[in-house]
RODO-2510 file (C-alpha; in nm, 4 decimals, decimal comma):
residues 73
     n   res          X          Y          Z
     1     m     0,0000     0,0000     0,0000
     2     i     0,1186     0,3517    -0,0833
     3     e     0,0459     0,6419     0,1544
     4     y     0,0576     1,0133     0,0868
     5     y     0,0122     1,2772     0,3578
     6     f    -0,0946     1,6337     0,2789
     7     n    -0,2730     1,9367     0,4229
     8     l    -0,5811     2,1030     0,2764
     9     r    -0,7402     2,4373     0,3493
    10     f    -1,0334     2,5503     0,1338
    11     s    -1,3130     2,7919     0,2119
    12     y    -1,6711     2,6749     0,1755
    13     s    -1,7146     2,8663    -0,1513
    14     e    -1,3971     2,7098    -0,2945
    15     c    -1,5301     2,3660    -0,2000
    16     m    -1,8547     2,4319    -0,3827
    17     d    -1,6635     2,4751    -0,7099
    18     y    -1,5383     2,1196    -0,6683
    19     y    -1,8665     1,9863    -0,5292
    20     h    -2,0701     2,1141    -0,8236
    21     g    -1,8236     1,9788    -1,0776
    22     r    -1,6673     2,3016    -1,2009
    23     f    -1,3356     2,1298    -1,1398
    24     s    -1,3055     1,7546    -1,1741
    25     s    -0,9688     1,6971    -1,0110
    26     l    -0,7457     1,8359    -0,7433
    27     q    -0,3677     1,8497    -0,7358
    28     v    -0,1767     1,8524    -0,4068
    29     v     0,1865     1,8351    -0,3059
    30     e     0,2358     1,5626    -0,0497
    31     d     0,4850     1,5874     0,2371
    32     g     0,7657     1,4249     0,0358
    33     g     0,7345     1,6851    -0,2409
    34     k     0,5556     1,4659    -0,4943
    35     t     0,2606     1,6146    -0,6844
    36     v    -0,0501     1,3966    -0,6646
    37     r    -0,3691     1,4476    -0,8660
    38     f    -0,7005     1,2847    -0,7755
    39     s    -1,0731     1,3184    -0,8370
    40     a    -1,2340     1,6019    -0,6432
    41     n    -1,5294     1,3722    -0,5680
    42     h    -1,3182     1,2013    -0,3029
    43     l    -1,3321     1,5187    -0,0900
    44     r    -1,7118     1,5454    -0,0661
    45     p    -1,7372     1,3661     0,2716
    46     f    -1,5004     1,6205     0,4274
    47     i    -1,6833     1,9418     0,3311
    48     t    -1,8251     2,1314     0,6281
    49     s    -1,9802     2,4753     0,6684
    50     l    -1,6237     2,6076     0,7049
    51     g    -1,4949     2,4283     0,3961
    52     i    -1,2177     2,1714     0,4189
    53     r    -0,9375     2,2073     0,6694
    54     g    -0,7013     1,9492     0,8028
    55     r    -0,4361     1,6904     0,7430
    56     f    -0,5183     1,3942     0,5227
    57     r    -0,3791     1,0580     0,4226
    58     m    -0,4417     0,9083     0,0799
    59     l    -0,4093     0,5340     0,0396
    60     l    -0,3344     0,3717    -0,2962
    61     t    -0,2669     0,0159    -0,4076
    62     l     0,0789    -0,0760    -0,5293
    63     e    -0,0640    -0,0253    -0,8799
    64     n    -0,1548     0,3369    -0,7871
    65     k    -0,5292     0,2676    -0,7723
    66     f    -0,7242     0,4801    -0,5264
    67     i    -0,8375     0,3128    -0,2029
    68     r    -0,9475     0,6031     0,0193
    69     i    -0,8692     0,9394     0,1769
    70     e    -0,8795     0,9765     0,5561
    71     r    -0,8606     1,2806     0,7797
    72     v    -0,5760     1,2300     1,0266
    73     a    -0,5828     1,5632     1,2114
***
């Protein structure tokens, strides 16, 4: 299993652009400096009235197939 750790901080209005499909993917830089792109749909469970804030872990298979994203802090 491959793990990537990263921080996110989006306002509620920024989240709505992703939620409503104006943007289909999101690109982040994980702690090791690698750029990772994934579907914005994976963030929907984490949207609150404040937006998205926190530290996250993305899990992938060894073949780089998405498993899940978890909030870790």
